[in-house]
VEXNU-825168 format. One record per residue: residue in three letters; x, y, z of N, C-alpha, C, O in turn. Coordinates in Angstrom, 1 decimal, padded with zeros to 4 digits. Last residue first. Layout:
% VEXNU-825168
node rest: ALA | n.X: X | n.Y: Y | n.Z: Z | ca.X: X | ca.Y: Y | ca.Z: Z | c.X: X | c.Y: Y | c.Z: Z | o.X: X | o.Y: Y | o.Z: Z
...
This chain:
% VEXNU-825168
node rest: SER | n.X: 009.4 | n.Y: 048.4 | n.Z: -007.8 | ca.X: 009.1 | ca.Y: 049.2 | ca.Z: -009.0 | c.X: 010.5 | c.Y: 049.6 | c.Z: -009.6 | o.X: 010.5 | o.Y: 050.3 | o.Z: -010.6
node rest: SER | n.X: 009.2 | n.Y: 045.0 | n.Z: -006.7 | ca.X: 009.7 | ca.Y: 046.3 | ca.Z: -006.6 | c.X: 009.6 | c.Y: 047.1 | c.Z: -007.9 | o.X: 009.6 | o.Y: 046.5 | o.Z: -008.9
node rest: VAL | n.X: 007.2 | n.Y: 042.7 | n.Z: -005.1 | ca.X: 007.5 | ca.Y: 043.3 | ca.Z: -006.4 | c.X: 007.9 | c.Y: 044.7 | c.Z: -006.2 | o.X: 007.2 | o.Y: 045.6 | o.Z: -005.7
node rest: THR | n.X: 008.0 | n.Y: 040.3 | n.Z: -002.7 | ca.X: 007.8 | ca.Y: 041.7 | ca.Z: -003.0 | c.X: 008.1 | c.Y: 042.0 | c.Z: -004.4 | o.X: 009.1 | o.Y: 041.6 | o.Z: -005.0
node rest: PHE | n.X: 006.2 | n.Y: 037.5 | n.Z: -001.5 | ca.X: 007.4 | ca.Y: 038.0 | ca.Z: -002.2 | c.X: 007.0 | c.Y: 039.5 | c.Z: -002.5 | o.X: 005.8 | o.Y: 039.8 | o.Z: -002.6
node rest: PRO | n.X: 005.2 | n.Y: 034.7 | n.Z: 000.5 | ca.X: 005.1 | ca.Y: 036.1 | ca.Z: 000.1 | c.X: 006.4 | c.Y: 036.5 | c.Z: -000.7 | o.X: 007.4 | o.Y: 035.9 | o.Z: -000.5
node rest: LYS | n.X: 003.7 | n.Y: 031.7 | n.Z: 000.0 | ca.X: 005.0 | ca.Y: 032.3 | ca.Z: 000.0 | c.X: 004.9 | c.Y: 033.7 | c.Z: -000.4 | o.X: 004.5 | o.Y: 034.0 | o.Z: -001.5
node rest: GLU | n.X: 001.8 | n.Y: 028.9 | n.Z: 001.2 | ca.X: 001.8 | ca.Y: 030.4 | ca.Z: 000.8 | c.X: 003.2 | c.Y: 030.9 | c.Z: 001.0 | o.X: 003.9 | o.Y: 030.7 | o.Z: 002.0
node rest: ILE | n.X: 000.5 | n.Y: 025.9 | n.Z: 000.2 | ca.X: 001.7 | ca.Y: 026.6 | ca.Z: 000.7 | c.X: 001.7 | c.Y: 028.0 | c.Z: 000.3 | o.X: 001.5 | o.Y: 028.3 | o.Z: -000.9
node rest: VAL | n.X: -002.1 | n.Y: 023.7 | n.Z: 000.9 | ca.X: -001.7 | ca.Y: 025.0 | ca.Z: 000.3 | c.X: -000.5 | c.Y: 025.6 | c.Z: 001.0 | o.X: -000.5 | o.Y: 025.7 | o.Z: 002.2
node rest: VAL | n.X: -003.2 | n.Y: 020.4 | n.Z: 000.3 | ca.X: -002.3 | ca.Y: 021.3 | ca.Z: 001.1 | c.X: -002.0 | c.Y: 022.5 | c.Z: 000.3 | o.X: -001.5 | o.Y: 022.5 | o.Z: -000.8
node rest: GLY | n.X: -004.5 | n.Y: 018.6 | n.Z: -001.2 | ca.X: -005.2 | ca.Y: 019.8 | ca.Z: -000.8 | c.X: -004.4 | c.Y: 020.8 | c.Z: 000.0 | o.X: -004.9 | o.Y: 021.8 | o.Z: 000.4
node rest: THR | n.X: -003.3 | n.Y: 016.4 | n.Z: -002.3 | ca.X: -003.5 | ca.Y: 016.4 | ca.Z: -000.8 | c.X: -004.3 | c.Y: 017.6 | c.Z: -000.3 | o.X: -004.8 | o.Y: 017.6 | o.Z: 000.8
node rest: MET | n.X: -003.5 | n.Y: 016.8 | n.Z: -005.1 | ca.X: -003.9 | ca.Y: 015.5 | ca.Z: -004.5 | c.X: -004.1 | c.Y: 015.5 | c.Z: -003.0 | o.X: -005.0 | o.Y: 014.9 | o.Z: -002.5
node rest: VAL | n.X: -002.8 | n.Y: 019.5 | n.Z: -005.5 | ca.X: -004.1 | ca.Y: 019.0 | ca.Z: -005.8 | c.X: -004.5 | c.Y: 017.7 | c.Z: -005.2 | o.X: -005.6 | o.Y: 017.5 | o.Z: -004.7
node rest: ASP | n.X: -001.3 | n.Y: 021.7 | n.Z: -003.6 | ca.X: -001.0 | ca.Y: 020.3 | ca.Z: -004.1 | c.X: -002.4 | c.Y: 019.7 | c.Z: -004.3 | o.X: -003.2 | o.Y: 019.5 | o.Z: -003.3
node rest: ARG | n.X: -001.1 | n.Y: 025.0 | n.Z: -004.4 | ca.X: -002.0 | ca.Y: 024.0 | ca.Z: -003.9 | c.X: -001.6 | c.Y: 022.7 | c.Z: -004.5 | o.X: -001.7 | o.Y: 022.5 | o.Z: -005.7
node rest: ALA | n.X: 000.5 | n.Y: 027.9 | n.Z: -003.6 | ca.X: 000.8 | ca.Y: 026.6 | ca.Z: -004.4 | c.X: -000.1 | c.Y: 025.6 | c.Z: -003.7 | o.X: 000.2 | o.Y: 025.2 | o.Z: -002.5
node rest: LYS | n.X: 000.4 | n.Y: 031.3 | n.Z: -003.9 | ca.X: -000.3 | ca.Y: 030.1 | ca.Z: -003.3 | c.X: -000.1 | c.Y: 028.9 | c.Z: -004.2 | o.X: -000.4 | o.Y: 029.0 | o.Z: -005.4
node rest: LEU | n.X: 002.2 | n.Y: 034.2 | n.Z: -003.3 | ca.X: 002.1 | ca.Y: 033.0 | ca.Z: -004.1 | c.X: 001.4 | c.Y: 031.9 | c.Z: -003.3 | o.X: 001.8 | o.Y: 031.6 | o.Z: -002.2
node rest: MET | n.X: 001.4 | n.Y: 037.5 | n.Z: -002.8 | ca.X: 001.4 | ca.Y: 036.2 | ca.Z: -002.2 | c.X: 001.3 | c.Y: 035.1 | c.Z: -003.3 | o.X: 000.4 | o.Y: 035.2 | o.Z: -004.1
node rest: TRP | n.X: 003.2 | n.Y: 040.7 | n.Z: -002.6 | ca.X: 002.4 | ca.Y: 039.7 | ca.Z: -003.3 | c.X: 002.4 | c.Y: 038.4 | c.Z: -002.5 | o.X: 003.3 | o.Y: 038.2 | o.Z: -001.7
node rest: LYS | n.X: 003.8 | n.Y: 043.8 | n.Z: -001.5 | ca.X: 003.9 | ca.Y: 042.4 | ca.Z: -001.1 | c.X: 002.8 | c.Y: 041.6 | c.Z: -001.7 | o.X: 001.7 | o.Y: 041.7 | o.Z: -001.4
node rest: GLY | n.X: 004.8 | n.Y: 046.1 | n.Z: -004.2 | ca.X: 004.3 | ca.Y: 045.7 | ca.Z: -002.8 | c.X: 004.4 | c.Y: 044.2 | c.Z: -002.6 | o.X: 005.1 | o.Y: 043.5 | o.Z: -003.4
node rest: PRO | n.X: 003.6 | n.Y: 047.5 | n.Z: -007.3 | ca.X: 004.6 | ca.Y: 047.1 | ca.Z: -006.3 | c.X: 004.0 | c.Y: 046.8 | c.Z: -005.0 | o.X: 002.9 | o.Y: 047.3 | o.Z: -004.6
node rest: PRO | n.X: 001.4 | n.Y: 046.1 | n.Z: -009.8 | ca.X: 001.6 | ca.Y: 047.0 | ca.Z: -008.6 | c.X: 002.7 | c.Y: 046.5 | c.Z: -007.7 | o.X: 002.8 | o.Y: 045.3 | o.Z: -007.4
node rest: ASP | n.X: 002.8 | n.Y: 045.9 | n.Z: -013.1 | ca.X: 002.3 | ca.Y: 045.2 | ca.Z: -011.9 | c.X: 002.5 | c.Y: 046.0 | c.Z: -010.7 | o.X: 003.5 | o.Y: 046.7 | o.Z: -010.5
node rest: ASN | n.X: 004.0 | n.Y: 047.0 | n.Z: -015.3 | ca.X: 003.0 | ca.Y: 047.8 | ca.Z: -014.6 | c.X: 002.3 | c.Y: 047.1 | c.Z: -013.5 | o.X: 001.3 | o.Y: 047.5 | o.Z: -013.0
node rest: HIS | n.X: 005.6 | n.Y: 045.0 | n.Z: -016.4 | ca.X: 006.3 | ca.Y: 046.3 | ca.Z: -015.9 | c.X: 005.3 | c.Y: 047.1 | c.Z: -015.1 | o.X: 005.8 | o.Y: 047.8 | o.Z: -014.2
node rest: ALA | n.X: 004.6 | n.Y: 041.8 | n.Z: -015.3 | ca.X: 004.4 | ca.Y: 042.9 | ca.Z: -016.2 | c.X: 005.2 | c.Y: 044.1 | c.Z: -015.6 | o.X: 005.3 | o.Y: 044.2 | o.Z: -014.4
node rest: LEU | n.X: 006.5 | n.Y: 038.7 | n.Z: -015.0 | ca.X: 005.7 | ca.Y: 039.8 | ca.Z: -014.4 | c.X: 005.7 | c.Y: 041.0 | c.Z: -015.4 | o.X: 006.6 | o.Y: 041.3 | o.Z: -016.1
node rest: PRO | n.X: 006.5 | n.Y: 035.4 | n.Z: -015.9 | ca.X: 006.9 | ca.Y: 036.7 | ca.Z: -016.3 | c.X: 005.9 | c.Y: 037.8 | c.Z: -015.8 | o.X: 004.7 | o.Y: 037.7 | o.Z: -016.0
node rest: ILE | n.X: 007.4 | n.Y: 032.8 | n.Z: -014.0 | ca.X: 006.1 | ca.Y: 033.6 | ca.Z: -014.3 | c.X: 006.6 | c.Y: 035.0 | c.Z: -014.6 | o.X: 007.0 | o.Y: 035.8 | o.Z: -013.8
node rest: LEU | n.X: 008.8 | n.Y: 029.7 | n.Z: -014.4 | ca.X: 009.0 | ca.Y: 031.1 | ca.Z: -014.5 | c.X: 007.7 | c.Y: 031.8 | c.Z: -014.8 | o.X: 007.0 | o.Y: 031.4 | o.Z: -015.8
node rest: GLU | n.X: 009.5 | n.Y: 027.0 | n.Z: -012.4 | ca.X: 008.5 | ca.Y: 027.6 | ca.Z: -013.2 | c.X: 008.8 | c.Y: 029.1 | c.Z: -013.2 | o.X: 008.9 | o.Y: 029.7 | o.Z: -012.2
node rest: SER | n.X: 011.5 | n.Y: 024.1 | n.Z: -011.8 | ca.X: 011.3 | ca.Y: 025.6 | ca.Z: -011.7 | c.X: 010.3 | c.Y: 026.0 | c.Z: -012.8 | o.X: 010.2 | o.Y: 025.6 | o.Z: -013.9
node rest: ASP | n.X: 011.9 | n.Y: 021.4 | n.Z: -009.7 | ca.X: 011.3 | ca.Y: 021.9 | ca.Z: -011.0 | c.X: 011.1 | c.Y: 023.4 | c.Z: -010.8 | o.X: 010.7 | o.Y: 023.8 | o.Z: -009.7
node rest: PRO | n.X: 014.0 | n.Y: 018.8 | n.Z: -008.3 | ca.X: 013.3 | ca.Y: 020.1 | ca.Z: -008.3 | c.X: 012.9 | c.Y: 020.5 | c.Z: -009.7 | o.X: 013.4 | o.Y: 020.1 | o.Z: -010.7
node rest: THR | n.X: 011.4 | n.Y: 016.4 | n.Z: -009.3 | ca.X: 011.8 | ca.Y: 017.7 | ca.Z: -008.8 | c.X: 013.3 | c.Y: 017.6 | c.Z: -008.5 | o.X: 013.9 | o.Y: 016.5 | o.Z: -008.4
node rest: SER | n.X: 009.1 | n.Y: 015.1 | n.Z: -011.8 | ca.X: 010.3 | ca.Y: 014.9 | ca.Z: -011.0 | c.X: 010.7 | c.Y: 016.3 | c.Z: -010.4 | o.X: 010.2 | o.Y: 017.4 | o.Z: -011.0
node rest: ARG | n.X: 006.6 | n.Y: 015.7 | n.Z: -012.6 | ca.X: 007.0 | ca.Y: 014.3 | ca.Z: -012.7 | c.X: 008.3 | c.Y: 014.0 | c.Z: -011.9 | o.X: 008.5 | o.Y: 012.9 | o.Z: -011.4
node rest: LEU | n.X: 004.2 | n.Y: 017.9 | n.Z: -012.1 | ca.X: 005.5 | ca.Y: 017.6 | ca.Z: -011.7 | c.X: 005.8 | c.Y: 016.1 | c.Z: -011.7 | o.X: 005.2 | o.Y: 015.4 | o.Z: -010.9
node rest: LEU | n.X: 002.4 | n.Y: 020.1 | n.Z: -013.8 | ca.X: 002.5 | ca.Y: 018.7 | ca.Z: -013.7 | c.X: 003.9 | c.Y: 018.4 | c.Z: -013.3 | o.X: 004.8 | o.Y: 018.6 | o.Z: -014.1
node rest: LEU | n.X: 000.6 | n.Y: 023.0 | n.Z: -012.8 | ca.X: 001.9 | ca.Y: 022.4 | ca.Z: -013.1 | c.X: 001.8 | c.Y: 020.9 | c.Z: -012.9 | o.X: 001.2 | o.Y: 020.4 | o.Z: -011.9
node rest: ASN | n.X: -001.6 | n.Y: 025.5 | n.Z: -013.8 | ca.X: -001.5 | ca.Y: 024.2 | ca.Z: -013.2 | c.X: -000.2 | c.Y: 023.6 | c.Z: -013.7 | o.X: 000.2 | o.Y: 023.7 | o.Z: -014.9
node rest: ARG | n.X: -001.8 | n.Y: 029.0 | n.Z: -012.9 | ca.X: -001.5 | ca.Y: 027.9 | ca.Z: -013.8 | c.X: -001.5 | c.Y: 026.6 | c.Z: -013.0 | o.X: -001.3 | o.Y: 026.6 | o.Z: -011.8
node rest: ALA | n.X: -002.2 | n.Y: 032.6 | n.Z: -013.0 | ca.X: -002.5 | ca.Y: 031.3 | ca.Z: -012.4 | c.X: -002.2 | c.Y: 030.2 | c.Z: -013.4 | o.X: -002.4 | o.Y: 030.4 | o.Z: -014.6
node rest: TYR | n.X: -001.9 | n.Y: 035.1 | n.Z: -014.0 | ca.X: -000.7 | ca.Y: 034.4 | ca.Z: -013.7 | c.X: -000.9 | c.Y: 033.0 | c.Z: -013.1 | o.X: 000.0 | o.Y: 032.2 | o.Z: -012.9
node rest: LEU | n.X: -004.5 | n.Y: 036.1 | n.Z: -014.3 | ca.X: -003.6 | ca.Y: 036.0 | ca.Z: -015.5 | c.X: -002.3 | c.Y: 035.2 | c.Z: -015.2 | o.X: -001.8 | o.Y: 034.5 | o.Z: -016.2
node rest: PRO | n.X: -005.8 | n.Y: 036.2 | n.Z: -011.8 | ca.X: -005.9 | ca.Y: 035.0 | ca.Z: -012.7 | c.X: -005.0 | c.Y: 034.9 | c.Z: -013.8 | o.X: -004.7 | o.Y: 033.8 | o.Z: -014.3
node rest: TYR | n.X: -005.0 | n.Y: 037.2 | n.Z: -008.9 | ca.X: -004.6 | ca.Y: 037.7 | ca.Z: -010.2 | c.X: -004.6 | c.Y: 036.5 | c.Z: -011.2 | o.X: -003.6 | o.Y: 035.9 | o.Z: -011.4
node rest: PRO | n.X: -007.0 | n.Y: 038.0 | n.Z: -006.1 | ca.X: -006.4 | ca.Y: 037.0 | ca.Z: -007.0 | c.X: -006.1 | c.Y: 037.6 | c.Z: -008.3 | o.X: -006.8 | o.Y: 038.5 | o.Z: -008.8
node rest: GLN | n.X: -006.1 | n.Y: 040.6 | n.Z: -003.8 | ca.X: -007.0 | ca.Y: 040.2 | ca.Z: -004.9 | c.X: -006.3 | c.Y: 039.1 | c.Z: -005.7 | o.X: -005.1 | o.Y: 039.2 | o.Z: -006.0
node rest: GLY | n.X: -004.5 | n.Y: 041.9 | n.Z: -002.0 | ca.X: -005.1 | ca.Y: 040.6 | ca.Z: -001.6 | c.X: -006.1 | c.Y: 040.0 | c.Z: -002.7 | o.X: -006.8 | o.Y: 039.0 | o.Z: -002.4
node rest: GLN | n.X: -003.1 | n.Y: 044.0 | n.Z: -002.7 | ca.X: -004.4 | ca.Y: 044.3 | ca.Z: -002.2 | c.X: -005.2 | c.Y: 043.0 | c.Z: -001.8 | o.X: -006.3 | o.Y: 043.1 | o.Z: -001.3
node rest: PRO | n.X: -000.9 | n.Y: 042.9 | n.Z: -003.9 | ca.X: -000.7 | ca.Y: 043.4 | ca.Z: -002.6 | c.X: -002.0 | c.Y: 043.8 | c.Z: -001.9 | o.X: -002.1 | o.Y: 043.9 | o.Z: -000.7
node rest: THR | n.X: -002.4 | n.Y: 039.9 | n.Z: -005.5 | ca.X: -001.8 | ca.Y: 041.2 | ca.Z: -005.5 | c.X: -001.6 | c.Y: 041.8 | c.Z: -004.1 | o.X: -002.1 | o.Y: 041.2 | o.Z: -003.1
node rest: ASN | n.X: -001.7 | n.Y: 036.4 | n.Z: -005.6 | ca.X: -002.6 | ca.Y: 037.5 | ca.Z: -005.1 | c.X: -001.8 | c.Y: 038.8 | c.Z: -005.1 | o.X: -000.6 | o.Y: 038.8 | o.Z: -004.7
node rest: LEU | n.X: -001.5 | n.Y: 033.7 | n.Z: -007.8 | ca.X: -000.9 | ca.Y: 034.8 | ca.Z: -007.2 | c.X: -001.9 | c.Y: 035.8 | c.Z: -006.7 | o.X: -002.9 | o.Y: 036.0 | o.Z: -007.4
node rest: GLU | n.X: -001.3 | n.Y: 030.1 | n.Z: -007.8 | ca.X: -002.1 | ca.Y: 031.3 | ca.Z: -007.9 | c.X: -001.3 | c.Y: 032.5 | c.Z: -007.2 | o.X: -000.6 | o.Y: 032.2 | o.Z: -006.2
node rest: LEU | n.X: -000.8 | n.Y: 026.9 | n.Z: -009.1 | ca.X: -000.1 | ca.Y: 028.1 | ca.Z: -008.7 | c.X: -001.1 | c.Y: 029.3 | c.Z: -008.8 | o.X: -001.7 | o.Y: 029.4 | o.Z: -009.9
node rest: ARG | n.X: -001.4 | n.Y: 023.6 | n.Z: -008.3 | ca.X: -002.0 | ca.Y: 024.8 | ca.Z: -008.8 | c.X: -001.3 | c.Y: 026.1 | c.Z: -008.2 | o.X: -001.3 | o.Y: 026.2 | o.Z: -007.0
node rest: VAL | n.X: 000.2 | n.Y: 020.7 | n.Z: -009.2 | ca.X: 000.2 | ca.Y: 021.8 | ca.Z: -008.3 | c.X: -000.4 | c.Y: 023.0 | c.Z: -009.0 | o.X: -000.1 | o.Y: 023.3 | o.Z: -010.2
node rest: VAL | n.X: 000.3 | n.Y: 017.3 | n.Z: -009.2 | ca.X: -000.3 | ca.Y: 018.4 | ca.Z: -009.9 | c.X: -000.4 | c.Y: 019.5 | c.Z: -008.9 | o.X: -001.0 | o.Y: 019.4 | o.Z: -007.8
node rest: ARG | n.X: 002.8 | n.Y: 014.8 | n.Z: -009.4 | ca.X: 002.1 | ca.Y: 015.7 | ca.Z: -008.5 | c.X: 001.5 | c.Y: 016.8 | c.Z: -009.5 | o.X: 002.1 | o.Y: 017.2 | o.Z: -010.4
node rest: PHE | n.X: 003.2 | n.Y: 011.3 | n.Z: -009.8 | ca.X: 003.4 | ca.Y: 012.6 | ca.Z: -010.2 | c.X: 002.5 | c.Y: 013.5 | c.Z: -009.4 | o.X: 001.5 | o.Y: 013.0 | o.Z: -008.7
node rest: THR | n.X: 004.6 | n.Y: 008.1 | n.Z: -009.6 | ca.X: 003.7 | ca.Y: 009.1 | ca.Z: -009.0 | c.X: 004.1 | c.Y: 010.4 | c.Z: -009.5 | o.X: 005.3 | o.Y: 010.7 | o.Z: -009.7
node rest: GLY | n.X: 006.4 | n.Y: 006.2 | n.Z: -010.5 | ca.X: 005.2 | ca.Y: 006.5 | ca.Z: -011.3 | c.X: 004.3 | c.Y: 007.5 | c.Z: -010.8 | o.X: 003.3 | o.Y: 007.8 | o.Z: -011.4
node rest: ASP | n.X: 007.3 | n.Y: 005.2 | n.Z: -007.2 | ca.X: 007.6 | ca.Y: 005.1 | ca.Z: -008.7 | c.X: 006.3 | c.Y: 005.4 | c.Z: -009.4 | o.X: 005.2 | o.Y: 004.9 | o.Z: -009.1
node rest: PRO | n.X: 006.6 | n.Y: 007.6 | n.Z: -004.6 | ca.X: 006.6 | ca.Y: 006.2 | ca.Z: -005.1 | c.X: 006.7 | c.Y: 006.3 | c.Z: -006.6 | o.X: 006.4 | o.Y: 007.2 | o.Z: -007.3
node rest: LEU | n.X: 009.1 | n.Y: 010.2 | n.Z: -004.0 | ca.X: 007.7 | ca.Y: 009.8 | ca.Z: -004.3 | c.X: 007.7 | c.Y: 008.3 | c.Z: -004.8 | o.X: 008.7 | o.Y: 007.9 | o.Z: -005.3
node rest: PRO | n.X: 011.4 | n.Y: 011.2 | n.Z: -001.5 | ca.X: 011.1 | ca.Y: 010.5 | ca.Z: -002.7 | c.X: 009.6 | c.Y: 010.1 | c.Z: -002.8 | o.X: 008.9 | o.Y: 009.9 | o.Z: -001.8
node rest: GLY | n.X: 010.8 | n.Y: 014.5 | n.Z: 000.0 | ca.X: 011.4 | ca.Y: 013.1 | ca.Z: 000.0 | c.X: 011.0 | c.Y: 012.4 | c.Z: -001.3 | o.X: 010.2 | o.Y: 013.0 | o.Z: -002.1
node rest: ALA | n.X: 009.9 | n.Y: 016.9 | n.Z: -000.7 | ca.X: 010.7 | ca.Y: 016.8 | ca.Z: 000.5 | c.X: 011.4 | c.Y: 015.4 | c.Z: 000.7 | o.X: 012.4 | o.Y: 015.3 | o.Z: 001.4
node rest: ASN | n.X: 010.1 | n.Y: 018.0 | n.Z: -004.0 | ca.X: 009.5 | ca.Y: 017.1 | ca.Z: -003.1 | c.X: 010.4 | c.Y: 016.9 | c.Z: -001.9 | o.X: 011.7 | o.Y: 016.8 | o.Z: -002.1
node rest: GLN | n.X: 009.9 | n.Y: 021.4 | n.Z: -005.0 | ca.X: 010.8 | ca.Y: 020.3 | ca.Z: -004.6 | c.X: 010.0 | c.Y: 019.3 | c.Z: -003.7 | o.X: 009.3 | o.Y: 019.8 | o.Z: -002.8
node rest: LEU | n.X: 009.9 | n.Y: 024.2 | n.Z: -007.1 | ca.X: 009.1 | ca.Y: 023.2 | ca.Z: -006.4 | c.X: 010.0 | c.Y: 022.0 | c.Z: -006.2 | o.X: 010.7 | o.Y: 021.5 | o.Z: -007.1
node rest: THR | n.X: 010.4 | n.Y: 027.6 | n.Z: -007.4 | ca.X: 011.1 | ca.Y: 026.3 | ca.Z: -007.4 | c.X: 010.3 | c.Y: 025.4 | c.Z: -006.5 | o.X: 010.0 | o.Y: 025.7 | o.Z: -005.3
node rest: VAL | n.X: 009.7 | n.Y: 030.2 | n.Z: -009.5 | ca.X: 009.1 | ca.Y: 029.4 | ca.Z: -008.4 | c.X: 009.7 | c.Y: 028.0 | c.Z: -008.5 | o.X: 009.7 | o.Y: 027.4 | o.Z: -009.5
node rest: ARG | n.X: 010.7 | n.Y: 033.3 | n.Z: -010.3 | ca.X: 011.1 | ca.Y: 031.9 | ca.Z: -010.4 | c.X: 010.5 | c.Y: 031.2 | c.Z: -009.2 | o.X: 010.9 | o.Y: 031.5 | o.Z: -008.0
node rest: LEU | n.X: 009.3 | n.Y: 035.9 | n.Z: -012.1 | ca.X: 009.3 | ca.Y: 035.3 | ca.Z: -010.8 | c.X: 009.7 | c.Y: 033.8 | c.Z: -011.0 | o.X: 009.0 | o.Y: 033.1 | o.Z: -011.7
node rest: SER | n.X: 011.0 | n.Y: 038.1 | n.Z: -014.3 | ca.X: 010.3 | ca.Y: 036.8 | ca.Z: -014.1 | c.X: 010.4 | c.Y: 036.3 | c.Z: -012.7 | o.X: 011.5 | o.Y: 036.3 | o.Z: -012.1
node rest: ALA | n.X: 010.3 | n.Y: 041.6 | n.Z: -014.5 | ca.X: 011.2 | ca.Y: 040.5 | ca.Z: -014.5 | c.X: 010.4 | c.Y: 039.2 | c.Z: -014.3 | o.X: 009.1 | o.Y: 039.3 | o.Z: -014.2
node rest: GLY | n.X: 008.4 | n.Y: 043.6 | n.Z: -014.2 | ca.X: 008.9 | ca.Y: 043.4 | ca.Z: -015.5 | c.X: 009.9 | c.Y: 042.2 | c.Z: -015.6 | o.X: 010.2 | o.Y: 041.8 | o.Z: -016.7
node rest: ALA | n.X: 009.5 | n.Y: 044.6 | n.Z: -011.0 | ca.X: 008.4 | ca.Y: 044.5 | ca.Z: -012.0 | c.X: 009.0 | c.Y: 044.4 | c.Z: -013.4 | o.X: 010.0 | o.Y: 045.0 | o.Z: -013.7
node rest: PRO | n.X: 011.9 | n.Y: 042.5 | n.Z: -009.4 | ca.X: 011.6 | ca.Y: 043.7 | ca.Z: -010.0 | c.X: 010.4 | c.Y: 043.6 | c.Z: -010.9 | o.X: 010.3 | o.Y: 042.6 | o.Z: -011.6
node rest: VAL | n.X: 011.3 | n.Y: 040.7 | n.Z: -006.4 | ca.X: 011.4 | ca.Y: 040.6 | ca.Z: -007.9 | c.X: 011.1 | c.Y: 041.9 | c.Z: -008.5 | o.X: 010.1 | o.Y: 042.5 | o.Z: -008.1
node rest: GLU | n.X: 012.3 | n.Y: 039.1 | n.Z: -003.4 | ca.X: 012.0 | ca.Y: 040.4 | ca.Z: -004.1 | c.X: 012.2 | c.Y: 040.1 | c.Z: -005.6 | o.X: 013.2 | o.Y: 039.5 | o.Z: -006.0
node rest: SER | n.X: 012.7 | n.Y: 036.6 | n.Z: -002.4 | ca.X: 012.0 | ca.Y: 037.6 | ca.Z: -001.5 | c.X: 011.6 | c.Y: 038.8 | c.Z: -002.3 | o.X: 010.6 | o.Y: 039.5 | o.Z: -001.9
node rest: PRO | n.X: 012.0 | n.Y: 033.9 | n.Z: -004.7 | ca.X: 012.9 | ca.Y: 035.0 | ca.Z: -004.2 | c.X: 012.1 | c.Y: 035.9 | c.Z: -003.3 | o.X: 010.9 | o.Y: 036.1 | o.Z: -003.5
node rest: VAL | n.X: 010.4 | n.Y: 030.9 | n.Z: -003.5 | ca.X: 010.4 | ca.Y: 032.1 | ca.Z: -004.4 | c.X: 011.4 | c.Y: 033.1 | c.Z: -003.8 | o.X: 011.7 | o.Y: 033.1 | o.Z: -002.6
node rest: ASP | n.X: 009.7 | n.Y: 027.5 | n.Z: -003.1 | ca.X: 010.6 | ca.Y: 028.6 | ca.Z: -002.8 | c.X: 010.4 | c.Y: 029.7 | c.Z: -003.9 | o.X: 010.3 | o.Y: 029.3 | o.Z: -005.1
node rest: VAL | n.X: 008.2 | n.Y: 024.8 | n.Z: -001.5 | ca.X: 008.0 | ca.Y: 025.8 | ca.Z: -002.5 | c.X: 008.9 | c.Y: 027.0 | c.Z: -002.1 | o.X: 008.9 | o.Y: 027.4 | o.Z: -001.0
node rest: GLN | n.X: 007.8 | n.Y: 021.3 | n.Z: -001.1 | ca.X: 008.5 | ca.Y: 022.5 | ca.Z: -000.7 | c.X: 008.4 | c.Y: 023.5 | c.Z: -001.9 | o.X: 008.7 | o.Y: 023.1 | o.Z: -003.0
node rest: LEU | n.X: 005.5 | n.Y: 018.9 | n.Z: -000.1 | ca.X: 006.0 | ca.Y: 019.7 | ca.Z: -001.2 | c.X: 006.6 | c.Y: 020.9 | c.Z: -000.6 | o.X: 006.1 | o.Y: 021.5 | o.Z: 000.3
node rest: PRO | n.X: 006.0 | n.Y: 015.8 | n.Z: 001.7 | ca.X: 005.5 | ca.Y: 017.2 | ca.Z: 001.6 | c.X: 006.2 | c.Y: 017.9 | c.Z: 000.4 | o.X: 007.3 | o.Y: 017.5 | o.Z: -000.1
node rest: SER | n.X: 005.3 | n.Y: 012.6 | n.Z: 000.4 | ca.X: 006.2 | ca.Y: 013.5 | ca.Z: 001.0 | c.X: 005.7 | c.Y: 014.9 | c.Z: 000.8 | o.X: 005.2 | o.Y: 015.2 | o.Z: -000.3
node rest: LEU | n.X: 002.2 | n.Y: 010.9 | n.Z: 000.8 | ca.X: 003.1 | ca.Y: 011.6 | ca.Z: 000.0 | c.X: 004.0 | c.Y: 012.5 | c.Z: 000.8 | o.X: 003.6 | o.Y: 013.1 | o.Z: 001.8
node rest: PRO | n.X: 001.9 | n.Y: 008.0 | n.Z: 002.8 | ca.X: 001.6 | ca.Y: 009.4 | ca.Z: 002.6 | c.X: 002.6 | c.Y: 010.0 | c.Z: 001.6 | o.X: 003.8 | o.Y: 009.6 | o.Z: 001.7
node rest: GLY | n.X: 002.2 | n.Y: 004.8 | n.Z: 001.0 | ca.X: 002.1 | ca.Y: 005.6 | ca.Z: 002.2 | c.X: 001.8 | c.Y: 007.1 | c.Z: 001.9 | o.X: 001.5 | o.Y: 007.4 | o.Z: 000.7
node rest: ALA | n.X: 000.4 | n.Y: 002.3 | n.Z: -000.7 | ca.X: 001.2 | ca.Y: 003.5 | ca.Z: -000.8 | c.X: 001.1 | c.Y: 004.2 | c.Z: 000.6 | o.X: 000.0 | o.Y: 004.3 | o.Z: 001.2
node rest: ALA | n.X: 000.9 | n.Y: -001.2 | n.Z: 000.0 | ca.X: 000.0 | ca.Y: 000.0 | ca.Z: 000.0 | c.X: 000.9 | c.Y: 001.2 | c.Z: 000.0 | o.X: 002.0 | o.Y: 001.3 | o.Z: 000.6
């Protein structure tokens, strides 16, 4: 029988200039059973706490570490944004704040 999945680890830089790409690094904390993959939903919230659907996406992780680049617009509002990464299989949500600088 399969045991519990190892936790997902998510890292983002603390600060990203507007117009640059946000690098999201996803890593399994331990090995996954053979043939297992993970689906992760990435969502970003603006400094006002509003979801920003333009940058949302689903990732299929067959192996880790895996990096996803999210190109930010030059006119994205500066301030503290929040990345939410939801592991679709477990429902666990990991939140990582980052600052967009102007």
